[in-house]
Backbone as a ProteinNet text record, in pm:
[ID]
protein_1_A
[PRIMARY]
MSTDLAIPEPGVDLVPDGWWKSTVMPWADKTEDTEDLLVAGAQLDALIAAYRTLDADTLELQKGRRYLELRWGELLGPSPGHGPGRGKTSLASDVSKDDTYRFRTLAAQRPLAMERLEAATDADDVTRAALLKIAHVGENTGDNEWYTPTEYVEAARDVMGGIDLDPASSVDANRIINANSIYTAEDDGLLQDWAGRIWMNPPYAQPLIGEFCTKLVDSCNTGNVEAAIALVNNATETAWFQTLAEAATSICFPKGRVKFWHPDKESAAPLQGQAVVYFGPNASTFRRRFATFGITVTL
[TERTIARY]
87.7	20.8	85	31.1	105.4	59.3	127.3	60.5	104.3	16.1	123.3	252.9	279.9	341	470.5	581.2	692.9	775	837.5	901.7	1090.4	1178.1	1279.5	1320.2	1421	1464.3	1661.1	1604.1	1797.4	1893.4	1970.4	2107.1	2100	1997.2	1969.7	1959.3	1840.1	1806.2	1828.5	1926.3	1904.4	1742	1776.8	1662.3	1671.7	1665.7	1683.2	1654	1686.4	1674.3	1530.2	1401.2	1314.3	1211.4	1255.1	1176.1	1021.5	1039.7	903.2	810.2	836.8	763.5	723.8	799.1	776.9	719.3	719.3	646.9	589.8	597.3	491.5	396.5	399.4	302.7	240.5	201.7	81.8	16.7	91.6	41.4	-57.5	-6.7	-96.9	-217.5	-202.9	-286.7	-379.7	-403.3	-432.7	-502.2	-471.8	-505.2	-599.3	-752.5	-878.4	-873.9	-778.4	-800.3	-741.1	-708.6	-658.9	-573.9	-618.4	-520	-421.7	-467.6	-349.7	-192.9	-266.6	-133.3	-101.4	-158.7	-103.9	6.5	-76.3	-4.6	174	169.8	304.9	368.8	313.2	384.2	463.2	423	497.5	583.6	578.9	682.4	755	776.4	847.9	924.5	841.5	928.4	1024	974.5	1083.4	1217.6	1203.7	1278	1368	1358.8	1423.1	1524.6	1440.1	1528.7	1658.9	1608.4	1738.4	1788.9	1785.6	1849.4	1983.1	1948.4	2009.4	2124.1	2094.7	2160.7	2283.9	2222.5	2365.6	2416.3	2358.8	2467.5	2443.9	2327.5	2274.5	2162.8	2150.7	2065.3	1889.9	1902.1	1723.8	1570.2	1700.9	1590.5	1468.2	1483.2	1386.2	1291.1	1326.1	1208.7	1157.4	1232.3	1143.6	1043.2	1071.3	975.4	880.5	877.7	802.3	663.7	756.7	685.3	564.1	640	576	444.5	458.2	386	240.3	280.7	179.1	62.8	127.7	69.9	-22.9	68.3	-17	-163.3	-136	-236.9	-366.7	-315.3	-398.3	-499.9	-411.7	-503.9	-625.2	-565.6	-645.8	-781.7	-779.9	-867.5	-963.6	-883.8	-1027.5	-1095	-1031.2	-1092	-1061.6	-1124.3	-1098.8	-1171.2	-1095.3	-1173.1	-1275.7	-1376.2	-1519.5	-1478.7	-1409.6	-1346	-1219.1	-1145.4	-993	-942.6	-767.1	-697.6	-677.5	-584.6	-546	-703.4	-746.5	-785.1	-942.1	-956.5	-1092.6	-1181.9	-1321.6	-1368.3	-1323.9	-1361.4	-1322.3	-1192.8	-1162.9	-1024.2	-960.3	-986.5	-930	-1007.4	-953.1	-1025.5	-929.6	-846.6	-779.4	-778.6	-794	-817.6	-638.6	-568.4	-458.1	-387.2	-448.9	-352.2	-401.7	-341.5	-363.7	-455.9	-503.8	-563.4	-480.9	-383.6	-214.4	-160.4	-180.1	-134.2	-238.4	-351.6	-459.8	-471.4	-490.4	-422.8	-321.4	-172.9	-149.1	-100.1	-162.4	-193.8	-283.9	-415.8	-483.8	-390.8	-325.7	-288	-198.3	-88.6	-14.7	-96.1	-197.1	-294.2	-342.4	-408.4	-464.6	-340.3	-226.1	-135.5	-37.9	-78.1	-42.6	32.2	33.9	131.9	233	235.8	384.6	478.1	370.2	468.6	523.3	455.9	520.2	621.6	634.4	721.3	853	843.3	920.1	975.9	908.2	954.1	1037.2	1004.5	1074.7	1198.2	1216.1	1352.7	1429.5	1375.7	1451.5	1569	1669.6	1815.8	1884.8	1796.4	1869.7	1714.4	1760.5	1639.3	1534.9	1649.5	1570.4	1466.6	1483.4	1351.1	1241.9	1239.9	1101.7	1061.5	1079.2	1006.7	899.4	775.2	615.5	644.2	704.2	721	813.6	892.2	971.7	890.7	823.9	715.3	614.9	578	503.1	489.2	604.5	698.3	574.6	482.5	451.6	483.2	486.8	490.7	392.3	453.8	404.9	341.5	410.8	278.3	369.6	302.5	395.1	401.9	277.4	342	336.9	302.1	290	413.1	509	646.6	765.2	691.1	744.9	842.5	826	958.4	873.7	911	870.4	871.6	978.7	1009.2	975.9	852.7	820.1	784.9	817.1	757.6	729.6	658.7	631.3	708.5	671.2	735	705.1	871.5	853.7	803.4	713.9	578.6	466.6	444.7	304.6	360.6	447.3	524.5	534.3	575.5	606.2	483.9	372.1	246.5	143.2	188.6	115.3	183.8	300.2	404.4	332.7	288	309.3	106.7	44.8	-132.9	-79.1	-23.3	-12.6	60.8	173.9	273.7	382.5	419.7	471.2	417.3	495.5	435.9	498.9	451.4	540.4	510.8	445.9	448.7	420.1	480.7	457.5	472.1	344.5	320.8	354.5	394.5	403.8	530.6	610.3	757.4	881.5	1017.2	1101.3	1252.4	1342.3	1487.9	1424.9	1483.6	1444.7	1375.8	1251.5	1071.9	1115.8	1202.3	1166.3	1257.7	1357.7	1486.1	1378.6	1302.3	1166.9	1060.4	1011.2	885.2	929.7	1088.4	1169.9	1039.7	983.5	881	948.2	883.6	1003.8	1000.3	866.8	879.9	827.2	884.1	818.9	823.5	727.2	715.1	729.6	769.9	875.6	780.4	795.8	750.6	750.6	906.7	939.2	873.8	827.8	759.9	662.3	550.7	407.5	341.6	347	257.7	106.4	75.4	-78.9	-75.6	27.5	4.2	94.4	65.1	127.6	44.8	98.9	0.5	35.4	-78.7	-67.3	-78.6	-36.4	-71.6	7.1	-52.3	-26.9	-61.2	42.7	0.1	100.3	-43.3	40.8	16.4	111.5	135.6	144.5	34.6	74.1	80.1	95.6	148.5	115.7	-8.4	25.3	25	43	49.3	-67.9	-59.9	-149.3	-206.1	-225.2	-221	-308.1	-422	-561.1	-433.4	-530.8	-591.2	-529.3	-390.8	-323.6	-375.1	-423.3	-471.1	-590.9	-696.4	-805.6	-772	-673.8	-636.9	-560.4	-511.6	-413.7	-514.5	-602.7	-717.4	-792.4	-857.7	-923	-831	-734.8	-640.3	-624.2	-673.3	-594.6	-776	-824.7	-989.1	-1016.3	-993	-998.1	-912.7	-763.3	-693.2	-736.1	-795.5	-874.2	-952.9	-1088.1	-1159.6	-1170	-1110.3	-1010.6	-935.5	-924.4	-886.5	-702.6	-657.7	-503.3	-434.6	-485.1	-428.8	-522	-413.1	-514.8	-525.8	-417.1	-446.5	-386.3	-448.4	-376.9	-399.2	-278.7	-304.1	-266	-360.8	-326.3	-344.9	-226.4	-200.1	-232	-328.3	-387.3	-409.9	-454.7	-516.1	-666.1	-727	-880.6	-961	-961	-1039.8	-1203.3	-1266.3	-1369.9	-1481.8	-1497.2	-1597.3	-1521.4	-1397.2	-1385.9	-1443.3	-1405.4	-1496	-1380.6	-1279.4	-1136.3	-1159.5	-1176.8	-1176.2	-1312.3	-1414.5	-1554.2	-1524.3	-1450.1	-1443.7	-1377.7	-1263.3	-1194.6	-1248.4	-1351	-1393.2	-1552.2	-1545.5	-1695.8	-1611.7	-1487.2	-1455.5	-1325.5	-1329.8	-1265.5	-1278.2	-1191.9	-1243.4	-1215	-1137	-1095.7	-1079.6	-1036	-967.7	-945.5	-855.6	-757	-745.1	-853.1	-827.5	-695.5	-587.6	-439.9	-539	-449.8	-497.8	-434.4	-332.2	-278.1	-236.4	-147.4	-103.9	36.9	58.2	142.9	311.3	382.5	513.5	589	579.6	633.6	836.7	892.4	1043.8	1096.7	1180.5	1256.1	1465.8	1483.1	1639.8	1710.8	1698.7	1825.4	1727.5	1630.4	1545.7	1497.5	1464.1	1368.1	1218.4	1161.6	1059.4	947.3	822.6	730.9	575.1	460.9	359.4	231.8	187.2	106.9	-26.2	-67.8	-182.4	-328.5	-317.1	-459.2	-422	-530.4	-499.3	-516.8	-470.5	-461.6	-535.2	-574.2	-697.4	-531.4	-563.5	-505.1	-590.8	-601.9	-734.4	-692.6	-751.6	-710.1	-809.6	-762	-836.1	-824.1	-888.9	-843.7	-908.4	-876.2	-955.4	-963.4	-848.9	-807.5	-816.4	-935.2	-1005.8	-961.3	-963.5	-958.6	-799.2	-693.5	-573.8	-553.9	-647.5	-539.3	-615	-731.9	-765.4	-693.9	-662.3	-589.8	-443.3	-372.4	-252.9	-216.4	-364.6	-371.7	-421.8	-462.5	-553.1	-475	-287.5	-227.2	-216.7	-225.8	-221.9	-343.2	-476.7	-586.1	-730.2	-816.9	-959.9	-976.3	-1029.3	-1000.9	-1185.4	-1223.7	-1346	-1349.2	-1435.1	-1442.4	-1599.7	-1579.1	-1695.5	-1751.8
-151.3	-3.2	112.5	222	344.3	463.7	584.2	681.7	772.9	894.7	983.9	1059.8	1076.2	1159.4	1123.5	1200.2	1160.5	1165.2	1051.3	1000.1	966.8	997.5	956.9	819.7	778.4	637.3	610.8	581.6	602.5	552.3	588.6	546	633.8	695.9	739.1	864.1	892.9	1059.5	1150.9	1225.2	1297.7	1396.5	1425.5	1556.4	1617.2	1748.7	1889.9	1951.1	2044.6	2131.7	2208.1	2184.2	2204.1	2124.5	1978	1882.1	1874.3	1932.1	1864.1	1953.4	2062	2153	2209.5	2156.9	2207.4	2090	1992.1	1810.8	1768.2	1784.9	1673.3	1807.6	1880.5	1993.1	1973.5	2087.2	2068.9	1896	1834.1	1710.6	1696.5	1665.9	1692.8	1730.7	1856	1971.5	1931.5	1875.2	1845.7	1688.1	1649.2	1510	1539.9	1412.5	1436.5	1307.6	1191.9	1035.9	1036.4	978.3	968.8	819.5	695.4	593.8	632.1	796.3	785	815.1	902.5	975.9	807.3	721.4	665.7	595.2	538	491.6	575	714	795.5	774.4	781.5	791	644.3	521.2	405.1	445	466.9	504.7	571.1	684.8	753	694.6	639.9	558	431.8	429	239.8	348.6	448.6	589	576.1	632	690.5	609.6	442.8	364.3	365.7	336.9	307.5	434.8	521.3	667.2	644.2	573.2	559.8	440.8	347.5	264.2	349.5	418.4	467.3	588.1	615.5	747	880.6	847.5	1023	1091.7	1212.9	1292.5	1304.2	1313	1212.6	1352	1468.1	1570.9	1632	1610.2	1634.2	1571.2	1461.4	1340.5	1302.9	1352.9	1351.6	1444.7	1585	1699.7	1658.7	1589.4	1579.6	1446.3	1371.1	1228.3	1374.2	1448.8	1504.1	1602	1619.3	1705.3	1679.4	1488.7	1385.2	1403.2	1348.4	1382.1	1507.7	1607.3	1743.5	1743.6	1682.9	1721.1	1568.4	1462.5	1360.1	1448.8	1471	1533.5	1637.6	1751.6	1837.4	1727.4	1621.5	1614	1522.3	1455.4	1416.3	1492.3	1664.9	1755.4	1716.4	1824.9	1845.3	1739.8	1737.3	1596	1675	1584.3	1623.9	1597.5	1524.1	1511.1	1566.7	1525.1	1555.6	1449	1453.6	1340.9	1259.7	1121	1043	969.5	900.2	829.8	882.5	961.1	1035.9	1091.9	1029.9	1121.6	996.1	1055.6	971.8	975.3	777.7	731.7	766	763	711.2	699.7	802.7	712.2	634.3	552.4	430.5	359	229.3	88	80.5	99.7	59.6	200.9	297.9	400.3	363.1	402.3	391	541	504.3	590.4	713.2	681.2	747.7	900.5	774.4	846.9	948.8	925.2	1008.1	1128	1087.3	1243.3	1327.1	1254	1335.4	1421.6	1337.8	1396.3	1487.1	1533.6	1625.8	1764.3	1685.7	1802	1868.1	1796.6	1859.3	1979.9	1917	1985	2163.2	2088.4	2225	2333.3	2314.1	2402.9	2415.4	2422.8	2427.1	2490.6	2682.1	2773.2	2763.9	2690.9	2663.9	2543.8	2445.4	2337.6	2385.2	2405.6	2506.3	2570	2689.4	2735.5	2669.2	2571.3	2511.4	2413.1	2330.3	2228	2366.9	2455.4	2546.3	2558.3	2595.7	2632.9	2500.9	2399.4	2279.6	2263.4	2196.6	2196.9	2039.9	1964.4	1832.7	1732.2	1584.6	1506.4	1568	1621.9	1611.1	1742.7	1803.3	1955.7	1897.2	1759.4	1775.3	1625.7	1587.9	1477.9	1552.8	1501	1587.6	1667.7	1577.4	1665.5	1802.9	1837.3	1961.2	2013.7	1978.4	2076	2110.6	2075.5	2103.4	2164	2215.4	2239	2345	2371.4	2493.1	2543.3	2674.1	2756.5	2725.3	2733.1	2665.3	2790.8	2895.2	3011.7	3096.7	3231.2	3362.4	3385.3	3332.2	3341.5	3505.7	3563	3684.8	3780.8	3660.9	3762.4	3737.2	3628.2	3586.6	3503.3	3401.7	3292.6	3202.8	3109.7	2916.3	2869.9	2964.6	2894.1	2948.6	2977.5	3014.7	2914.7	2933.6	2841	2862.7	2751.2	2823.7	2866.2	2973.4	3025.5	2942.6	2946.3	2826.9	2815.4	2947.5	2975.7	2884.6	2859.3	2774.5	2641.5	2647.4	2475	2429	2515.3	2481.5	2439.8	2559.6	2521.9	2395.1	2352.1	2246.5	2086.7	2108.6	2004.5	1966.9	2052.4	2078.4	2024.4	2090.8	1995.6	1856.8	1800.1	1668.5	1617.9	1677.7	1556.1	1508.1	1596.4	1543.7	1535.8	1575.6	1538.4	1436.1	1386.5	1243	1286	1309.1	1346.6	1487.8	1557.8	1702	1621.7	1622.9	1545.1	1661.6	1790.7	1869.9	1979.9	1935.7	1964.5	1987.6	2041.6	2028.1	2031.8	2007.9	1974.8	2098.6	2192.1	2328.4	2329.7	2322.5	2376.7	2281.1	2123	2010.5	2032.9	2181.2	2213.8	2270.3	2334.4	2388.3	2264.9	2190.8	2145.1	1989.6	1952.4	1848.4	1710.8	1704.7	1610.3	1478.5	1336.9	1213.6	1176.4	1205	1213.8	1324.4	1321.4	1422.4	1380	1457.2	1421.5	1527.5	1556.8	1678.2	1666.4	1808.2	1754.8	1678.9	1616.6	1519.8	1396.4	1375.2	1238.9	1212.3	1376.4	1389.7	1343.9	1389.4	1350.9	1311.6	1336.4	1296	1155.1	1114.8	961.5	846.6	919.1	869.1	778.2	711.2	690.8	847.1	858.4	949.3	879.5	903	833	940.7	858.5	944.7	1080.7	1179.3	1278.3	1398.1	1445.6	1558	1687.8	1735.3	1871.1	1894.6	2007.1	2028.6	2217.4	2234.1	2397	2322.1	2347.9	2305.8	2344.7	2385	2454.6	2540.4	2631.5	2764.9	2746.7	2695	2752.2	2628.7	2631.9	2532.4	2486.3	2373.2	2228.8	2178.8	2198.2	2137.5	2200.6	2298.5	2329.5	2224.3	2228.4	2127.7	2000.9	1935	1779.2	1790.8	1859.8	1787.4	1838	1921.6	1935.1	1804.2	1797.3	1663.6	1554.7	1504.4	1445.3	1393.3	1520.1	1547.8	1503.8	1516.6	1475.4	1316.9	1328.3	1163.2	1063.2	1123.4	1060.1	1043.8	1114.7	1180.5	1030.5	1066.3	989.1	829.1	788	658.4	596.9	706.6	671.7	658.9	654.6	665.5	765.8	864.8	972.2	1011.8	1049.7	1066.1	1183.2	1268.1	1380.6	1512.1	1599.1	1705.4	1848.5	1952.4	2062.4	2125.5	2192.7	2231	2443.6	2479.3	2607.9	2665.9	2726.7	2795.1	2917.8	2952.3	3114.9	3079.9	3193.8	3200.3	3211.5	3113	3156.5	3100.1	3121.5	3046.8	3033.6	3135	3108	2968.9	2931.3	2809.6	2668.7	2585.5	2450.6	2398.8	2424.9	2340.7	2379.2	2511.1	2541.1	2470.2	2514.2	2404.5	2276.9	2187	2068.8	2020.1	2122.3	2164.8	2155.4	2299.1	2355.2	2192.9	2155.2	2063.5	1938.2	1876.3	1780.6	1862.8	1953.7	1990.4	1987.9	1974.1	1991.7	2138.6	2183.5	2382.5	2455.2	2539.2	2604	2748.8	2805.3	2924.5	3049.3	3148.1	3276.5	3369.4	3390.2	3436.9	3592.7	3693.4	3828.4	3905.6	3842.5	3926.6	3817.7	3874.7	3756.8	3719.2	3569.2	3504.9	3534.3	3580.5	3634.8	3476.9	3457.2	3333.6	3364.6	3241.8	3278.4	3224.9	3235.2	3179	3193.7	3013.8	3042.3	3143.2	3240.4	3345.6	3466.7	3498.9	3617.4	3681.9	3819	3822.9	3762.1	3792.3	3672.5	3826.9	3733.1	3830.5	3793.2	3841.8	3793.2	3825.2	3688.6	3726.7	3820.6	3847.5	3960.6	3892.9	3739.8	3746	3713.6	3731.8	3596.8	3442.8	3399.6	3258.1	3228.9	3064.4	2979.5	2878.1	2807.2	2704.4	2621.4	2485.1	2405.5	2301.4	2240.2	2108.5	2012	1897.8	1769.5	1656.5	1655.4	1556.4	1545.8	1473.5	1480.3	1597.9	1632.9	1762.9	1904.4	1894.2	2070.6	2112.5	2121	2219.9	2285.8	2145.2	2188.1	2269.8	2251.6	2321.9	2466.5	2482.9	2608	2706.7	2650.1	2739.9	2714.2	2651.4	2650.6	2785.8	2791.8	2881.1	3015.8	2998.8	3127.6	3239.6	3246.7	3333.2	3379.7	3324.1	3379.7	3459.7	3400.3	3464.9	3374.2	3429.1	3390	3235.8	3155.1	3015.1	2971.6	2878.9	2803.2	2640.5	2585.8	2511.6	2452.5	2306.7	2294.7	2156.7
-9.4	-3.6	22.5	-73.4	-47.1	-105	-82.1	-129.6	-255.2	-255.2	-363.7	-300.9	-187.3	-148.6	-187.1	-247.8	-304.4	-173.1	-163.2	-61.2	-112.2	-43.2	-124.5	-82.7	-177.3	-165	-25.1	4.8	140.1	-1.3	37.6	-19.6	-211.6	-228.1	-371.9	-382.5	-284.4	-306.6	-145.4	-229.3	-57.1	-28.4	69.3	152.9	147.4	76.2	93.9	220.1	236.6	390.1	273.8	411.3	378.6	293	318	233.5	287.9	457.1	489.4	441.5	453.8	480.9	279.4	204.9	84.8	0.6	48	28.9	71.8	263.8	331	363	391	443.9	353.3	228.9	151	114.2	70.1	37.3	156.6	250.2	414	440.8	393.6	420.8	318.3	208.3	59.9	137.5	159.4	237.3	354.6	309.5	384.5	418.2	405	452	518.8	685.2	766.9	746.9	672.5	591.5	546.7	447.7	381.7	474.9	548.2	666.8	736.3	792.1	789.4	729.9	615.8	523.8	520.2	509.8	504.2	564	706.4	836.1	866.6	827.3	799.2	732.3	602.9	490	573.5	604	645.4	776.1	900	938.9	916.9	790.3	763.3	676.4	654.3	569.1	671.3	794.2	904.2	919	1002.5	1044.9	903	783.2	717.4	672.3	684.4	675.5	784.3	905	1027.4	1013.8	959.3	940.7	848.2	721.4	704.7	721.3	852.2	937.4	859.8	793	725.7	822.6	792	832.4	830.4	900.7	944.8	980.4	1016.7	1089.6	1005.6	852	733.5	733.7	757.4	775.1	917.7	951.3	1085.3	1146.8	1112.8	1077.5	1002.2	910.6	817.4	867.6	1002.2	1040.9	1131.8	1181.9	1318.2	1249.4	1142.3	1058.2	1014.6	984.7	987.2	1041.5	1187.5	1315.4	1359.7	1330.5	1341.7	1240.1	1168.8	1058.1	1108.3	1155.4	1180.5	1295.7	1402.3	1500.8	1443.9	1356.9	1276.5	1199.8	1174.1	1120.6	1198	1322.8	1467.4	1468.9	1494.1	1562.6	1703.5	1811.7	1929.4	2004.2	2118.3	2177.8	2226.5	2264.1	2327.8	2522.1	2568.6	2689.4	2690.1	2817.1	2857.9	2841.8	2833.4	2852.3	2785.1	2801.6	2686.4	2714	2616.4	2577	2601.9	2578	2610.8	2458.7	2494.1	2337.6	2197.5	2126.4	1981.9	1974.7	1981.9	1994.7	1872.5	1730.6	1630	1517.7	1353.8	1247.7	1216	1271.5	1215	1396.5	1300.7	1443.8	1503.1	1413	1505	1522	1529.4	1609.3	1774.7	1851	2008.1	2060.9	2154.5	2229.9	2275.6	2293	2347.6	2257.3	2111.8	2016.9	1955.6	1980.3	1944.6	2029.9	2154.3	2202.4	2184.5	2114.4	2118.5	2016.2	1913.6	1760	1806	1871.9	1869.9	1937.7	2067	2168	2039.4	1956.6	1852.6	1758.4	1744.4	1629.6	1718.5	1844.3	1937.1	1975.3	1934	1959.7	1825.8	1720.8	1613	1571.9	1603.9	1589.6	1674.8	1793.4	1897.7	1868	1764.8	1728	1587.6	1530.6	1411.7	1427.5	1497	1529.3	1560.2	1649.7	1685.2	1595	1466.2	1379.2	1298.7	1270.8	1189.3	1243.9	1357.7	1419.7	1508.1	1476.4	1497.7	1471.5	1487.4	1472.7	1494.4	1564.3	1596.8	1595.4	1655.9	1671.9	1805.9	1901.3	2025	1999.2	1930	1900.6	1883.6	1817.7	1719.8	1800.5	1893.9	2028.9	2040.9	2040.7	2086.3	2187.3	2295.5	2413.8	2404.7	2329.8	2265.5	2218.1	2134.4	2052.1	2144.4	2240.8	2311.5	2422.8	2496.6	2600.5	2641.6	2742.7	2721.9	2920.9	2872.5	3040.1	3152.9	3267.3	3376.8	3360.3	3447.7	3548.4	3461.3	3522.3	3481.1	3329.7	3250.5	3058.7	3017.7	3090.3	3062.3	3048	3177.2	3110.7	2997.1	2967.6	2750.4	2793.1	2945.3	2956.2	3033.6	2976	3002.5	3159.1	3241.5	3369.4	3452.6	3542	3662	3754.8	3921.1	3987.2	4114.7	4194.8	4308	4412.8	4482.2	4609.8	4662.3	4780	4909.2	4983.3	5012.8	5127	5100.6	4985.9	4950.8	4917.2	4909.9	4907.3	5043.7	5155.9	5308.6	5326.4	5322.3	5341.3	5343.3	5206	5161.7	5175.5	5192.8	5289.5	5399.3	5483.3	5630.1	5657.3	5534.4	5512.8	5491	5436.6	5339.1	5378.9	5442.8	5558	5470.6	5335.3	5239.2	5079.1	5042.3	4896.7	4806	4757.2	4643.2	4551.7	4476.9	4311	4276.9	4170	4124.1	3956	3915.9	3797	3662.4	3741	3612.8	3673.5	3649.6	3725.3	3651.2	3685.3	3607.4	3698.4	3718.3	3807.3	3890.3	3792	3845.3	4003.2	3949.9	4028.1	4133.9	4161.4	4208.1	4348.3	4346.6	4440.9	4524.3	4502.5	4627.4	4628.2	4515.1	4574.5	4650.3	4608.3	4676.6	4690.2	4558.5	4562.4	4538.8	4589.6	4563.5	4426.6	4380.8	4219.2	4156.4	4027.7	3890.1	3783.2	3701.7	3546.3	3551	3402.5	3372	3228.8	3141.1	2984.5	2941.5	2940.4	2834.6	2852.3	3031.9	3032.8	3015.8	2964	2987.3	3071.6	3190	3280.5	3294.3	3150.8	3157.8	3099.6	3089	3032.9	3129.9	3216.3	3381.8	3477.5	3532.1	3688.2	3771.5	3859	3956.9	4079.8	4228.1	4315.8	4453.8	4571.1	4628.9	4721.1	4746	4779.7	4729.7	4548.8	4492.6	4501.9	4453.3	4451.9	4311	4281.8	4095.4	4077.9	3978.8	3890.9	3815.2	3690.5	3615.9	3460.8	3355.6	3263.9	3257.8	3183.8	3221.5	3091.6	2939	2861.1	2836.8	2772.9	2659.2	2550.3	2590.6	2631.3	2725.8	2780.1	2875.5	2998.7	3037.4	3204.3	3214.2	3128.4	3113.3	3119.1	3092.5	3086	3224.7	3291.9	3417.7	3502.8	3527.4	3594.1	3617.2	3500.1	3511.1	3551	3487.1	3544	3707.6	3756.4	3881.1	3963.7	3917.1	3980.6	3960.2	3822.8	3785.9	3893.2	3905.9	3976.8	4139.5	4211.9	4266.6	4335.5	4240.5	4258	4257	4184.6	4178.4	4308.8	4394.4	4526.5	4483.5	4420.4	4397.3	4471.2	4479.3	4537.6	4637.3	4779.7	4920.3	4941.2	4914.3	4878.2	4837.2	4740.6	4602.4	4656.7	4597.2	4616.4	4494.1	4422.7	4291.2	4296.7	4269.9	4224.8	4091.3	4096.2	3925.9	3963	3869.4	3853.5	3849	3907.5	4008.9	3894.9	3782.6	3646.8	3663.6	3778.9	3830.6	3674.7	3599.3	3467.7	3378.6	3422.3	3290	3343.8	3245.5	3259.6	3353.9	3369.6	3401.5	3573.1	3647.8	3720.2	3806.2	3717.2	3819.5	3783.5	3751.7	3769.9	3879.2	3886.3	3997.8	4122.9	4139.9	4252.5	4332.9	4209.8	4203.7	4315.9	4285.2	4339.4	4508.9	4489.1	4597.1	4758.7	4848.4	4993.3	5046.6	5035.5	5051.8	4943.5	4918.8	4864.1	4916.2	4891.7	4932.9	4816.8	4856.9	4768.3	4794.6	4769.3	4822.5	4804.6	4919.6	4907.9	4783.4	4741.8	4617	4534.8	4393.1	4299.8	4339.2	4328.1	4355.1	4277.5	4357.2	4310.6	4248.7	4129.7	4113.1	4107.1	4068.9	4115.8	3993.2	3941.5	3831.7	3847.2	3865	3871.8	3882.6	3761.2	3718.8	3674.2	3755.4	3727.5	3826.7	3884.6	3948.9	3989.2	4063.3	4087.7	3956.7	3970.3	3889.6	3894.9	3920.2	3931.2	3812	3809.5	3643.8	3689.5	3575.1	3556.3	3632.5	3664.4	3686.9	3869.6	3934.5	4043.5	4051.8	4206.4	4183.6	4263.6	4301.7	4351.9	4379.2	4521.1	4576.7	4632.4	4567.2	4513.6	4644.2	4799.6	4822.1	4827.2	4774.1	4795.2	4908.4	4992.5	5070.9	5232.6	5314.8	5432.5	5562.4	5526.3	5656	5588.3	5560.5	5542.5	5627.3	5746.7	5892.4	5872.4	5869.3	5872	5755.8	5629.3	5529.5	5517.1	5605.2	5598.7	5694.7	5833.3	5923.3	5874.6	5801.5	5720.8	5599.4	5566.7	5420.7	5454.9	5559.8	5641.1	5643.2	5635.2	5605.6	5500.4	5343.8	5239	5235.8	5226.4	5219.6	5284.5	5226.1	5233.9	5192.8	5299.8	5271.3	5271.7	5243.9	5216.9	5215.9	5277.8	5272.6	5200.7	5071.3	5009.4	5020.8
[MASK]
+++++++++++++++++++++++++++++++++++++++++++++++++++++++++++++++++++++++++++++++++++++++++++++++++++++++++++++++++++++++++++++++++++++++++++++++++++++++++++++++++++++++++++++++++++++++++++++++++++++++++++++++++++++++++++++++++++++++++++++++++++++++++++++++++++++++++++++++++++++++++++++++++++++++++++

């Protein structure tokens, strides 16, 4: 089975710079059949493997492969649910639910993914995780890495007795959080199991914030998570905030905007206020400990 996409021959044809954009992209954009995308993707996978045996550069091929996945996500359309495996699974039986979720995420973040595809200079730059690495908080500063101030983390640790997992973290952030385990952007925490006592300062961009919030609530409902605290924007009008609030035990609304930190820069406050959302059996302890930051309510 083959498609009309012009695929180079390993050891015969050279892959010119920009091939993914001049050849793969216009072909994929005209394609409305996901089976064609599936076939073309398999052909590129085989070609990438062949080029590697020849010690040849595969960057253009990998960029093309990633664009096929983005186009697949566009044809699937937005998921009616949140997170891996929810909503319509796929338009082809041999594509997994997790891959379907990844393709949709690439499509939802097309401007960011395209910018990073064009700027990529090596294979590490075109992994799905690299293309979709989104800022955590303080995106208004123009920087991708702003982290939770120590006093909030210490309060969370006092309430829960420790932090077993931070599912949306980095090595720098965990110097303060000091969680027993972390998932970085490269790990894709949405595809991992969550358990124990959770601290979460999620990516603030859509659709990721909704997916992280739904994942947290689902993990609490299954009993895998014994307690959790999430620091988010106080966007009470959004579906994801309502999802959190409906399942939460207590919420703190800080008096002022949280001043996040960066390992190499001065602190910064985002444009919007925040909320600290608690899930667990110790609402009175949470309210007493977090009352120093602002008003707290029990739900």
